[in-house]
VEXDRENNU-143005 format. One record per atom (N, C-alpha, C): residue in one letter; z, y, x. Coordinates in pm, whole numbers, always signed. Example, Ala and Ser with C-alpha at 12.3 -4.5 7.8 and 13.67 -1.06 7.14 Angstrom:
% VEXDRENNU-143005
REC aa z y x
REC a +780 -569 +1319
REC a +780 -450 +1230
REC a +780 -330 +1320
REC s +708 -225 +1285
REC s +714 -106 +1367
REC s +787 +3 +1290
% end
This chain:
% VEXDRENNU-143005
REC aa z y x
REC m -2377 +1208 +1012
REC m -2380 +1214 +866
REC m -2238 +1201 +810
REC e -2205 +1282 +712
REC e -2073 +1279 +652
REC e -2052 +1152 +573
REC d -1937 +1089 +590
REC d -1908 +966 +518
REC d -1883 +995 +370
REC k -1927 +903 +289
REC k -1902 +910 +145
REC k -1777 +827 +117
REC i -1669 +895 +80
REC i -1539 +829 +69
REC i -1489 +832 -75
REC l -1448 +716 -123
REC l -1391 +700 -257
REC l -1241 +686 -246
REC l -1168 +752 -334
REC l -1024 +732 -346
REC l -996 +653 -473
REC f -934 +538 -456
REC f -901 +449 -567
REC f -751 +452 -591
REC i -712 +483 -715
REC i -571 +487 -753
REC i -545 +380 -859
REC p -482 +268 -821
REC p -444 +169 -922
REC p -323 +219 -1001
REC a -327 +202 -1131
REC a -220 +255 -1215
REC a -176 +153 -1318
REC y -46 +130 -1325
REC y +10 +43 -1427
REC y +150 +93 -1463
REC n +164 +138 -1587
REC n +293 +185 -1638
REC n +361 +285 -1543
REC c +286 +387 -1508
REC c +341 +490 -1418
REC c +320 +629 -1476
REC e +343 +643 -1607
REC e +321 +771 -1673
REC e +407 +883 -1614
REC k +524 +850 -1560
REC k +613 +952 -1506
REC k +570 +997 -1367
REC q +496 +915 -1296
REC q +462 +946 -1158
REC q +316 +985 -1137
REC i +226 +942 -1224
REC i +83 +956 -1197
REC i +38 +1101 -1183
REC t +98 +1193 -1257
REC t +61 +1333 -1244
REC t +94 +1386 -1106
REC r +208 +1343 -1051
REC r +246 +1384 -916
REC r +144 +1333 -813
REC v +93 +1214 -835
REC v -9 +1159 -745
REC v -137 +1243 -754
REC l -180 +1272 -874
REC l -302 +1350 -893
REC l -286 +1492 -839
REC d -165 +1545 -844
REC d -140 +1679 -790
REC d -152 +1683 -637
REC q -150 +1566 -573
REC q -172 +1562 -428
REC q -315 +1601 -392
REC l -405 +1589 -488
REC l -548 +1603 -460
REC l -590 +1748 -466
REC d -557 +1822 -362
REC d -591 +1964 -355
REC d -727 +1983 -289
REC d -762 +2108 -260
REC d -893 +2138 -201
REC d -913 +2071 -66
REC d -807 +2062 +12
REC d -819 +1997 +143
REC d -855 +1850 +130
REC v -799 +1784 +30
REC v -831 +1643 +7
REC v -976 +1628 -37
REC f -1020 +1715 -128
REC f -1156 +1702 -180
REC f -1263 +1749 -82
REC k -1222 +1804 +31
REC k -1318 +1829 +138
REC k -1359 +1698 +205
REC i -1273 +1598 +190
REC i -1296 +1468 +254
REC i -1335 +1361 +152
REC i -1269 +1365 +36
REC i -1292 +1265 -68
REC i -1408 +1308 -157
REC r -1503 +1219 -179
REC r -1617 +1251 -266
REC r -1583 +1232 -413
REC e -1507 +1127 -444
REC e -1478 +1094 -584
REC e -1346 +1018 -592
REC v -1278 +1034 -706
REC v -1153 +963 -732
REC v -1170 +877 -856
REC i -1129 +751 -848
REC i -1123 +668 -968
REC i -979 +620 -987
REC v -928 +641 -1105
REC v -798 +587 -1144
REC v -828 +465 -1230
REC i -778 +349 -1191
REC i -803 +227 -1268
REC i -675 +186 -1339
REC n -676 +201 -1469
REC n -562 +165 -1552
REC n -567 +16 -1582
REC n -468 -57 -1535
REC n -464 -201 -1555
REC n -392 -236 -1686
REC r -447 -183 -1796
REC r -396 -212 -1930
REC r -246 -175 -1943
REC s -212 -55 -1900
REC s -74 -8 -1911
REC s -26 -12 -2055
REC t +103 -38 -2071
REC t +161 -43 -2205
REC t +237 +86 -2238
REC d +238 +182 -2145
REC d +300 +312 -2172
REC d +189 +417 -2187
REC n +219 +542 -2162
REC n +122 +650 -2183
REC n +45 +688 -2056
REC t +39 +599 -1960
REC t -31 +629 -1835
REC t -174 +676 -1862
REC e -246 +604 -1946
REC e -386 +638 -1970
REC e -401 +777 -2031
REC k -319 +810 -2127
REC k -326 +942 -2192
REC k -294 +1053 -2093
REC v -194 +1031 -2009
REC v -154 +1131 -1911
REC v -270 +1159 -1815
REC v -336 +1055 -1769
REC v -448 +1072 -1676
REC v -565 +1140 -1746
REC a -596 +1098 -1868
REC a -707 +1158 -1942
REC a -682 +1307 -1965
REC d -561 +1343 -2004
REC d -527 +1484 -2025
REC d -540 +1563 -1895
REC y -502 +1502 -1786
REC y -512 +1568 -1655
REC y -659 +1595 -1621
REC i -742 +1495 -1642
REC i -885 +1510 -1611
REC i -948 +1622 -1693
REC k -912 +1630 -1818
REC k -970 +1730 -1908
REC k -930 +1872 -1873
REC t -818 +1887 -1803
REC t -767 +2021 -1775
REC t -779 +2060 -1627
REC h -843 +1976 -1546
REC h -860 +2006 -1404
REC h -1006 +1987 -1363
REC n -1055 +2080 -1287
REC n -1193 +2076 -1244
REC n -1206 +1994 -1115
REC r -1187 +1864 -1131
REC r -1193 +1772 -1017
REC r -1282 +1653 -1052
REC n -1342 +1597 -949
REC n -1430 +1481 -970
REC n -1345 +1354 -978
REC i -1285 +1335 -1095
REC i -1196 +1221 -1119
REC i -1247 +1142 -1239
REC k -1242 +1011 -1226
REC k -1289 +923 -1333
REC k -1177 +823 -1366
REC l -1154 +804 -1494
REC l -1053 +707 -1540
REC l -1122 +584 -1595
REC l -1085 +468 -1539
REC l -1138 +340 -1586
REC l -1025 +256 -1642
REC r -1058 +170 -1737
REC r -960 +76 -1793
REC r -1013 -65 -1773
REC n -933 -149 -1706
REC n -973 -288 -1687
REC n -992 -356 -1823
REC n -1092 -442 -1832
REC n -1117 -513 -1958
REC n -1012 -619 -1988
REC e -938 -657 -1885
REC e -820 -742 -1901
REC e -714 -691 -1804
REC n -590 -738 -1821
REC n -488 -710 -1721
REC n -514 -802 -1603
REC y -578 -748 -1500
REC y -617 -830 -1386
REC y -509 -838 -1279
REC g -406 -753 -1288
REC g -309 -745 -1181
REC g -355 -648 -1074
REC l -267 -621 -978
REC l -300 -525 -873
REC l -419 -572 -789
REC g -420 -700 -754
REC g -532 -753 -676
REC g -663 -744 -752
REC g -658 -773 -883
REC g -778 -764 -965
REC g -830 -622 -973
REC s -740 -524 -979
REC s -783 -384 -981
REC s -851 -347 -849
REC h -802 -401 -738
REC h -869 -381 -610
REC h -1013 -433 -616
REC k -1032 -548 -677
REC k -1165 -607 -685
REC k -1259 -521 -767
REC v -1208 -462 -875
REC v -1288 -370 -957
REC v -1328 -249 -872
REC a -1232 -195 -798
REC a -1258 -76 -716
REC a -1355 -107 -602
REC f -1338 -221 -537
REC f -1428 -257 -427
REC f -1571 -274 -478
REC d -1587 -335 -594
REC d -1720 -349 -654
REC d -1780 -212 -683
REC y -1698 -123 -736
REC y -1743 +12 -768
REC y -1790 +83 -640
REC a -1714 +69 -534
REC a -1749 +134 -407
REC a -1882 +82 -354
REC k -1903 -49 -364
REC k -2028 -107 -315
REC k -2147 -65 -400
REC k -2131 -70 -530
REC k -2241 -37 -621
REC k -2282 +109 -612
REC n -2187 +194 -576
REC n -2215 +337 -569
REC n -2231 +389 -426
REC n -2253 +296 -336
REC n -2291 +328 -198
REC n -2190 +416 -123
REC f -2063 +387 -143
REC f -1961 +455 -65
REC f -1950 +390 +72
REC d -1907 +468 +170
REC d -1889 +416 +305
REC d -1747 +364 +326
REC y -1650 +430 +262
REC y -1510 +393 +276
REC y -1440 +406 +141
REC v -1335 +328 +125
REC v -1251 +341 +5
REC v -1105 +348 +50
REC i -1037 +451 +0
REC i -894 +468 +25
REC i -818 +417 -98
REC v -712 +343 -75
REC v -625 +295 -183
REC v -495 +374 -177
REC l -460 +436 -290
REC l -334 +509 -301
REC l -269 +470 -433
REC h -154 +403 -427
REC h -90 +356 -549
REC h -49 +472 -640
REC g -54 +447 -770
REC g -32 +551 -868
REC g +112 +580 -900
REC d +207 +517 -829
REC d +348 +537 -862
REC d +417 +638 -771
REC d +337 +712 -694
REC d +386 +825 -615
REC d +493 +786 -513
REC q +466 +681 -439
REC q +554 +645 -328
REC q +497 +690 -194
REC g +365 +700 -188
REC g +299 +739 -64
REC g +223 +870 -80
REC s +174 +922 +33
REC s +98 +1047 +33
REC s -38 +1024 +96
REC v -143 +1063 +24
REC v -278 +1044 +75
REC v -301 +1123 +204
REC k -225 +1229 +222
REC k -245 +1313 +340
REC k -202 +1245 +469
REC d -130 +1134 +458
REC d -93 +1059 +579
REC d -214 +991 +642
REC i -318 +967 +562
REC i -435 +896 +614
REC i -547 +993 +655
REC l -542 +1116 +605
REC l -651 +1211 +628
REC l -674 +1248 +774
REC p -568 +1263 +857
REC p -594 +1299 +997
REC p -683 +1201 +1071
REC y -677 +1074 +1035
REC y -759 +973 +1102
REC y -905 +982 +1059
REC i -928 +1041 +942
REC i -1065 +1065 +897
REC i -1118 +1194 +959
REC e -1034 +1297 +960
REC e -1076 +1426 +1017
REC e -1112 +1413 +1164
REC s -1039 +1328 +1236
REC s -1066 +1307 +1380
REC s -1176 +1204 +1403
REC e -1222 +1140 +1294
REC e -1325 +1035 +1295
REC e -1278 +908 +1365
REC e -1146 +894 +1381
REC e -1094 +770 +1437
REC e -1122 +651 +1345
REC h -1131 +679 +1215
REC h -1153 +570 +1118
REC h -1282 +495 +1143
REC k -1378 +559 +1208
REC k -1507 +495 +1233
REC k -1495 +377 +1331
REC n -1384 +371 +1403
REC n -1364 +266 +1503
REC n -1300 +140 +1445
REC y -1268 +142 +1314
REC y -1193 +31 +1256
REC y -1255 -16 +1125
REC d -1232 -142 +1094
REC d -1273 -196 +965
REC d -1175 -153 +856
REC c -1049 -138 +894
REC c -951 -89 +798
REC c -835 -24 +872
REC i -779 +78 +809
REC i -659 +144 +857
REC i -552 +123 +752
REC l -442 +62 +791
REC l -340 +20 +697
REC l -211 +100 +718
REC g -164 +160 +610
REC g -38 +233 +617
REC g +77 +138 +640
REC a +168 +176 +731
REC a +280 +89 +767
REC a +411 +162 +745
REC r +491 +108 +655
REC r +620 +168 +622
REC r +726 +141 +728
REC f +705 +38 +808
REC f +810 -9 +899
REC f +770 +9 +1045
REC m +689 +109 +1068
REC m +640 +140 +1202
REC m +717 +260 +1257
REC k +725 +270 +1387
REC k +787 +386 +1449
REC k +720 +514 +1400
REC k +796 +614 +1367
REC k +752 +744 +1315
REC k +726 +742 +1165
REC s +737 +624 +1103
REC s +729 +620 +956
REC s +857 +677 +898
REC k +848 +725 +775
REC k +964 +780 +707
REC k +988 +703 +577
REC l +1104 +641 +569
REC l +1143 +567 +450
REC l +1255 +642 +378
REC i +1233 +675 +253
REC i +1332 +749 +175
REC i +1368 +667 +52
REC g +1496 +635 +37
REC g +1543 +562 -80
REC g +1509 +415 -80
REC y +1467 +362 +34
REC y +1431 +221 +45
REC y +1552 +145 +100
REC s +1593 +40 +31
REC s +1717 -29 +68
REC s +1708 -96 +205
REC k +1822 -103 +272
REC k +1828 -169 +402
REC k +1798 -318 +391
REC f +1837 -377 +278
REC f +1811 -520 +259
REC f +1661 -547 +250
REC r +1590 -466 +171
REC r +1445 -485 +159
REC r +1374 -452 +290
REC t +1423 -352 +360
REC t +1365 -319 +490
REC t +1378 -436 +586
REC f +1497 -497 +590
REC f +1521 -613 +677
REC f +1429 -728 +638
REC g +1418 -756 +508
REC g +1332 -864 +462
REC g +1187 -843 +501
REC n +1139 -722 +485
REC n +1000 -692 +523
REC n +978 -708 +672
REC r +1074 -666 +751
REC r +1060 -679 +896
REC r +1055 -826 +938
REC v +1134 -910 +872
REC v +1132 -1053 +902
REC v +995 -1112 +871
REC y +941 -1077 +756
REC y +810 -1132 +718
REC y +698 -1075 +805
REC n +711 -950 +845
REC n +613 -894 +939
REC n +613 -973 +1069
REC l +733 -1011 +1113
REC l +745 -1089 +1236
REC l +682 -1227 +1220
REC l +707 -1293 +1107
REC l +651 -1425 +1083
REC l +498 -1420 +1081
REC f +442 -1321 +1012
REC f +296 -1307 +1009
REC f +242 -1276 +1148
REC s +314 -1193 +1223
REC s +270 -1161 +1359
REC s +262 -1286 +1445
REC m +358 -1376 +1429
REC m +360 -1500 +1507
REC m +242 -1589 +1472
REC v +203 -1591 +1346
REC v +93 -1677 +1302
REC v -43 -1622 +1343
REC v -63 -1490 +1329
REC v -195 -1432 +1357
REC v -207 -1383 +1502
REC h -96 -1389 +1576
REC h -95 -1350 +1717
REC h -133 -1203 +1738
REC k -96 -1122 +1640
REC k -113 -978 +1650
REC k +8 -912 +1583
REC k +40 -793 +1628
REC k +155 -723 +1571
REC k +121 -674 +1430
REC i +198 -721 +1333
REC i +181 -680 +1194
REC i +299 -589 +1157
REC y +268 -468 +1114
REC y +373 -371 +1083
REC y +402 -358 +934
REC d +311 -406 +851
REC d +333 -399 +705
REC d +235 -494 +639
REC l +285 -572 +544
REC l +200 -670 +475
REC l +129 -612 +354
REC g +166 -493 +315
REC g +98 -437 +198
REC g +164 -312 +143
REC s +137 -200 +207
REC s +187 -74 +153
REC s +89 -24 +47
REC g +119 +89 -11
REC g +32 +144 -115
REC g -64 +249 -65
REC l -92 +248 +66
REC l -187 +344 +123
REC l -268 +275 +232
REC n -396 +250 +203
REC n -483 +181 +297
REC n -624 +238 +289
REC l -700 +219 +395
REC l -840 +259 +398
REC l -925 +141 +445
REC y -1034 +115 +373
REC y -1123 +4 +407
REC y -1266 +54 +424
REC k -1334 +0 +525
REC k -1477 +25 +540
REC k -1550 -63 +440
REC v -1638 -6 +361
REC v -1706 -82 +256
REC v -1795 -191 +316
REC e -1848 -167 +434
REC e -1929 -267 +503
REC e -1850 -397 +522
REC m -1722 -383 +545
REC m -1634 -499 +564
REC m -1623 -582 +437
REC l -1642 -519 +323
REC l -1619 -585 +194
REC l -1745 -647 +133
REC k -1858 -629 +194
REC k -1984 -665 +128
REC k -2000 -814 +103
REC y -1932 -899 +183
REC y -1945 -1044 +163
REC y -1845 -1099 +62
REC e -1763 -1012 +6
REC e -1672 -1046 -104
REC e -1582 -1166 -72
REC f -1536 -1172 +50
REC f -1445 -1280 +90
REC f -1314 -1277 +12
REC y -1284 -1164 -48
REC y -1158 -1142 -118
REC y -1161 -1186 -265
REC k -1275 -1225 -316
REC k -1289 -1248 -460
REC k -1199 -1360 -512
REC k -1168 -1459 -430
REC k -1083 -1569 -475
REC k -937 -1554 -433
REC f -904 -1439 -380
REC f -765 -1412 -345
REC f -684 -1386 -472
REC p -554 -1403 -468
REC p -472 -1383 -589
REC p -490 -1243 -648
REC d -480 -1236 -779
REC d -496 -1108 -847
REC d -364 -1032 -858
REC n -259 -1088 -804
REC n -128 -1024 -814
REC n -94 -951 -684
REC l +35 -933 -658
REC l +79 -861 -539
REC l +49 -935 -409
REC m +15 -1062 -418
REC m -17 -1140 -299
REC m -153 -1104 -239
REC f -231 -1026 -311
REC f -366 -990 -266
REC f -364 -929 -126
REC n -276 -833 -104
REC n -273 -766 +27
REC n -231 -860 +139
REC y -143 -955 +108
REC y -102 -1052 +209
REC y -224 -1134 +255
REC c -305 -1172 +157
REC c -426 -1250 +189
REC c -527 -1166 +266
REC m -534 -1037 +236
REC m -625 -949 +310
REC m -586 -943 +457
REC i -456 -944 +485
REC i -409 -946 +623
REC i -456 -1073 +694
REC l -439 -1187 +627
REC l -479 -1314 +687
REC l -630 -1323 +703
REC a -703 -1270 +606
REC a -850 -1270 +615
REC a -898 -1184 +731
REC s -832 -1072 +753
REC s -869 -986 +865
REC s -848 -1058 +998
REC n -747 -1143 +1003
REC n -727 -1225 +1121
REC n -838 -1329 +1134
REC y -869 -1396 +1024
REC y -969 -1504 +1026
REC y -1107 -1449 +1064
REC y -1145 -1336 +1007
REC y -1278 -1278 +1031
REC y -1280 -1182 +1149
REC d -1167 -1169 +1215
REC d -1157 -1085 +1334
REC d -1193 -940 +1304
REC h -1146 -890 +1191
REC h -1165 -749 +1160
REC h -1084 -663 +1257
REC n -1137 -547 +1284
REC n -1067 -452 +1371
REC n -977 -365 +1285
REC i -848 -391 +1287
REC i -756 -319 +1200
REC i -659 -235 +1283
REC r -611 -129 +1219
REC r -512 -44 +1283
REC r -404 -9 +1183
REC f -280 -20 +1226
REC f -167 +23 +1144
REC f -128 +165 +1184
REC v -93 +246 +1085
REC v -51 +383 +1112
REC v +77 +413 +1035
REC p +165 +495 +1093
REC p +290 +529 +1024
REC p +265 +617 +902
REC i +343 +594 +797
REC i +331 +674 +676
REC i +470 +711 +625
REC s +473 +803 +533
REC s +598 +835 +463
REC s +600 +758 +331
REC w +719 +713 +292
REC w +730 +627 +173
REC w +864 +651 +106
REC r +864 +666 -23
REC r +991 +694 -90
REC r +1002 +618 -221
REC e +1125 +594 -261
REC e +1154 +534 -390
REC e +1258 +621 -460
REC d +1223 +668 -579
REC d +1321 +742 -659
REC d +1319 +695 -804
REC d +1215 +732 -881
REC d +1211 +689 -1021
REC d +1108 +580 -1046
REC q +1059 +515 -940
REC q +962 +408 -956
REC q +1030 +279 -1002
REC v +953 +197 -1074
REC v +1002 +68 -1119
REC v +927 -40 -1043
REC s +999 -121 -965
REC s +935 -224 -885
REC s +893 -343 -970
REC n +773 -396 -941
REC n +723 -516 -1008
REC n +744 -640 -922
REC v +817 -625 -812
REC v +837 -735 -719
REC v +956 -820 -761
REC k +934 -949 -779
REC k +1041 -1046 -801
REC k +1070 -1109 -666
REC m +1174 -1062 -600
REC m +1190 -1082 -457
REC m +1201 -1228 -415
REC v +1282 -1308 -484
REC v +1302 -1446 -442
REC v +1174 -1527 -459
REC n +1113 -1518 -577
REC n +989 -1591 -602
REC n +880 -1550 -505
REC q +871 -1419 -480
REC q +767 -1371 -389
REC q +792 -1422 -248
REC a +917 -1422 -205
REC a +949 -1467 -69
REC a +907 -1612 -48
REC i +935 -1697 -147
REC i +898 -1838 -137
REC i +747 -1855 -138
REC t +679 -1780 -226
REC t +534 -1789 -236
REC t +467 -1746 -106
REC v +518 -1641 -47
REC v +460 -1591 +77
REC v +478 -1692 +190
REC l +591 -1755 +197
REC l +614 -1856 +301
REC l +517 -1974 +285
REC k +498 -2018 +162
REC k +403 -2127 +136
REC k +261 -2085 +176
REC m +226 -1961 +142
REC m +94 -1910 +175
REC m +72 -1905 +326
REC l +170 -1855 +397
REC l +160 -1844 +542
REC l +149 -1981 +607
REC f +226 -2077 +557
REC f +221 -2213 +610
REC f +84 -2276 +586
REC s +29 -2255 +466
REC s -104 -2310 +434
REC s -210 -2254 +528
REC y -202 -2124 +554
REC y -298 -2062 +645
REC y -282 -2117 +787
REC m -160 -2134 +829
REC m -133 -2184 +963
REC m -186 -2326 +983
REC v -175 -2410 +879
REC v -218 -2549 +887
REC v -370 -2561 +889
REC n -438 -2485 +803
REC n -584 -2494 +795
REC n -640 -2359 +751
REC k -674 -2277 +848
REC k -717 -2140 +819
REC k -842 -2135 +731
REC k -942 -2213 +765
REC k -1068 -2209 +691
REC k -1048 -2254 +547
REC k -975 -2361 +526
REC k -950 -2410 +391
REC k -876 -2306 +308
REC f -781 -2240 +369
REC f -704 -2137 +297
REC f -794 -2021 +256
REC i -875 -1971 +348
REC i -958 -1854 +322
REC i -1061 -1881 +213
REC y -1115 -2002 +208
REC y -1221 -2033 +112
REC y -1169 -2091 -20
REC k -1042 -2124 -25
REC k -985 -2182 -146
REC k -966 -2075 -253
REC d -982 -2115 -379
REC d -955 -2023 -490
REC d -804 -2018 -511
REC l -744 -1907 -478
REC l -599 -1891 -482
REC l -549 -1827 -611
REC r -638 -1805 -705
REC r -600 -1740 -831
REC r -543 -1840 -931
REC t -453 -1793 -1016
REC t -402 -1878 -1123
REC t -500 -1885 -1239
REC k -586 -1783 -1250
REC k -686 -1778 -1356
REC k -817 -1727 -1298
REC p -912 -1817 -1271
REC p -1042 -1774 -1218
REC p -1114 -1680 -1314
REC i -1170 -1573 -1263
REC i -1243 -1474 -1341
REC i -1379 -1453 -1276
REC d -1484 -1464 -1356
REC d -1620 -1450 -1303
REC d -1657 -1305 -1274
REC n -1613 -1216 -1363
REC n -1655 -1076 -1351
REC n -1537 -983 -1374
REC y -1497 -913 -1271
REC y -1389 -814 -1283
REC y -1452 -683 -1328
REC s -1434 -650 -1453
REC s -1503 -535 -1509
REC s -1407 -436 -1571
REC a -1453 -313 -1584
REC a -1374 -206 -1643
REC a -1467 -108 -1712
REC e -1414 -38 -1811
REC e -1494 +62 -1881
REC e -1443 +201 -1847
REC v -1536 +296 -1846
REC v -1500 +435 -1820
REC v -1439 +494 -1947
REC v -1319 +547 -1933
REC v -1247 +605 -2046
REC v -1264 +756 -2051
REC c -1262 +818 -1933
REC c -1270 +963 -1926
REC c -1321 +1000 -1786
REC e -1402 +1102 -1779
REC e -1450 +1146 -1648
REC e -1479 +1295 -1648
REC n -1478 +1351 -1531
REC n -1503 +1493 -1517
REC n -1569 +1519 -1384
REC e -1681 +1585 -1387
REC e -1747 +1629 -1264
REC e -1731 +1780 -1254
REC p -1701 +1831 -1136
REC p -1677 +1974 -1121
REC p -1793 +2058 -1173
REC r -1757 +2163 -1243
REC r -1859 +2252 -1297
REC r -1916 +2340 -1186
% end
């Protein structure tokens, strides 16, 4: 039976890049992807209008949602995961809306059905055969150091703590272990640790990644310190860390409204 696959594109203040991301979605992509949802996390620029205009002028199965609050990147993941479960998808692909990655890097693993052997396939920017364009040597070094630290704690080789291209099996998400994870950029770091705790079968794959006109939301020093504290907490007491509410603002219901949608004629 053919898998029902959702493509989730988180979007925040990426009006200059989002059209390029949507232009990646050609006929070859839609042979594999059943539906696309763009989740606007309350952007303060014209991201929402750009996406809505695109949907109205293209015959693609794309839906634009707007978070009811600014939930952060992690919160947008929670909205998308809920959507995937409620609509009976088998897999959900995450592709960031700032046009740093290419969805086609993940498609060969679906076409070959290798994805069926894993709970998640994670794009890795710092893996052999990956291509990094415009990414600073300093940030590359920092990421490699943190990948090494996480690898030492989880006793598995970690190639990337959170790129903008990942695939998750929806079955893996049904117990909502991620609901109390941070709603910010730390979400993916916690997903890595949770996969270790729950013994998920994960695979890292090389991807292409570039930086040109994107604006980073990463505050490097603060994030580095936060990640170290997080890793130490997990190392000291894994169960306590996984079950603890790690959010700064607990939210009962991560919800979004449909702003614009289009089903192929």
